[in-house]
C-alpha positions as CSV (number, residue, x, y, z in Angstrom):
1,M,-18.6,13.4,-58.5
2,K,-23.1,12.3,-57.0
3,G,-25.0,10.5,-59.3
4,S,-25.6,8.3,-61.1
5,S,-27.2,10.1,-64.4
6,M,-23.6,9.2,-66.1
7,N,-23.4,6.1,-66.3
8,P,-20.9,3.7,-67.1
9,M,-19.0,6.2,-68.4
10,L,-18.9,8.2,-64.9
11,F,-20.3,7.0,-61.1
12,E,-20.2,8.4,-57.5
13,G,-17.1,9.1,-55.6
14,N,-15.4,9.7,-59.4
15,T,-13.0,12.5,-59.3
16,V,-13.8,14.8,-62.4
17,C,-11.4,16.7,-63.3
18,F,-12.9,20.3,-66.1
19,K,-11.3,22.3,-67.5
20,E,-12.5,26.3,-67.9
21,Y,-14.8,26.8,-70.9
22,R,-14.2,30.2,-72.3
23,G,-16.2,29.9,-75.8
24,E,-14.6,27.1,-76.8
25,I,-16.3,25.2,-79.9
26,L,-18.0,22.1,-78.4
27,K,-19.2,19.5,-80.3
28,Q,-21.2,17.1,-79.8
29,G,-19.9,13.9,-77.9
30,N,-18.6,16.7,-75.3
31,I,-19.2,15.8,-70.8
32,V,-19.3,19.6,-69.7
33,R,-19.8,20.3,-66.2
34,Y,-23.0,23.5,-66.8
35,N,-25.4,25.5,-64.1
36,D,-29.5,23.9,-64.8
37,S,-32.7,26.9,-64.1
38,K,-32.5,26.5,-60.3
39,G,-28.2,27.4,-59.5
40,K,-27.7,23.1,-59.5
41,D,-23.8,22.0,-60.7
42,L,-24.3,18.7,-63.4
43,I,-23.1,17.0,-65.1
44,H,-24.0,15.5,-68.8
45,R,-23.1,15.5,-72.5
46,I,-23.7,17.4,-75.6
47,V,-26.0,14.7,-77.4
48,A,-26.1,18.2,-80.4
49,V,-25.2,21.9,-80.7
50,Q,-27.4,24.1,-81.7
51,Q,-26.7,28.4,-82.7
52,D,-27.8,29.1,-79.6
53,E,-28.1,26.8,-77.1
54,L,-27.5,23.2,-76.4
55,I,-29.1,19.5,-76.0
56,I,-27.2,18.2,-73.7
57,K,-28.0,14.6,-71.5
58,G,-27.4,12.5,-69.5
59,D,-26.0,9.0,-70.8
60,N,-28.2,7.6,-68.0
61,N,-31.6,9.6,-68.9
62,K,-33.7,9.3,-70.9
63,M,-34.8,13.1,-70.8
64,E,-32.7,15.5,-72.9
65,E,-32.9,18.9,-71.8
66,E,-31.4,22.4,-73.9
67,I,-29.1,24.9,-72.3
68,N,-27.9,27.9,-73.8
69,Y,-23.9,28.0,-74.0
70,S,-23.3,30.9,-71.2
71,Q,-25.0,28.1,-68.2
72,V,-21.6,26.2,-69.3
73,K,-19.2,26.4,-66.9
74,G,-16.5,23.9,-67.2
75,I,-15.4,20.7,-70.1
76,L,-14.5,17.3,-68.8
77,A,-10.9,17.1,-68.9
78,M,-9.7,13.8,-67.3
79,V,-11.5,11.7,-64.5
80,L,-9.8,9.5,-61.7
81,Y,-11.5,6.2,-62.0
82,T,-11.5,5.6,-57.7
């Protein structure tokens, strides 16, 4: 994992494992891997679940972002702190 947006939960160099997202119910607090509008692969936490979209934010970020469910690729399953 790269970056500091999920500090202090995740740090650069940690190994993160994700379960493939297959339409399961997502909840506030879930950490997800998703593609942003530019196709970049990111990891952030869900802060709100709405009918048609999710509000997400890195734990170390100030700004929230809206994404569609279709952008979610995985749900955090395990972290190896290295």
